C-alpha positions in Angstrom: 71.7 78.4 77.4 69.8 77.3 80.5 69.3 79.2 83.7 71.8 77.3 85.6 74.7 77.9 83.2 73.8 81.5 83.0 73.9 81.9 86.8 77.2 80.0 87.0 78.8 82.2 84.4 77.4 85.4 85.9 78.6 84.4 89.3 82.2 84.4 88.1 81.8 87.7 86.2 80.3 89.4 89.2 82.8 88.0 91.8 84.2 91.1 93.5 87.2 89.4 95.2 90.0 88.8 92.7 93.0 86.7 93.4 95.7 88.6 95.3 99.3 88.0 95.5 101.3 89.0 98.5 102.8 91.9 96.6 99.5 93.2 95.3 97.9 92.9 98.8 100.8 94.9 100.3 100.3 97.6 97.6 96.6 97.8 98.3 97.3 98.1 102.1 99.7 101.0 101.5 97.3 102.8 99.2 94.3 102.5 101.6 96.3 102.8 104.8 94.2 105.8 105.9 91.0 103.6 106.1 92.1 101.3 108.9 88.9 99.2 109.0 89.4 98.3 105.3 93.0 97.1 105.6 93.0 95.3 108.9 91.5 92.1 107.3 94.2 92.1 104.6 97.0 92.7 107.1 95.9 89.8 109.3 95.2 87.5 106.4 98.7 87.9 104.9 100.5 88.4 108.2 102.5 91.4 107.1 105.3 92.6 109.3 106.1 96.2 110.2 109.3 95.9 108.3 107.5 94.9 105.1 105.1 97.7 105.3 107.8 100.3 106.0 109.9 99.1 103.0 106.8 99.3 100.8 106.5 103.0 101.6 104.2 103.3 104.6 104.8 106.1 107.1 106.2 105.0 110.5 103.3 106.6 112.4 100.7 104.7 110.3 102.4 101.4 110.8 102.7 101.9 114.6 99.0 102.9 114.7 98.1 99.2 114.0 99.9 98.2 117.2 99.5 94.4 118.0 97.9 93.5 114.7 101.2 93.7 112.8 103.8 91.0 113.3 106.9 92.6 114.8 109.4 89.9 113.8 
């Protein structure tokens, strides 16, 4: 196997960002909600609403701490 093919195959293996569905992204946000810097990107990428996060099990205080980042409608 040549160097190029080896690099291409290893790139896919070492890719750290896996495909996320909306549901799996919401689960990861709820699990990591204490680390605000980590979840802000995911919240803005998927456009989660406060209602979605509360229904998924987040505490009201944690959701309101995000303020204007979360869509309120």
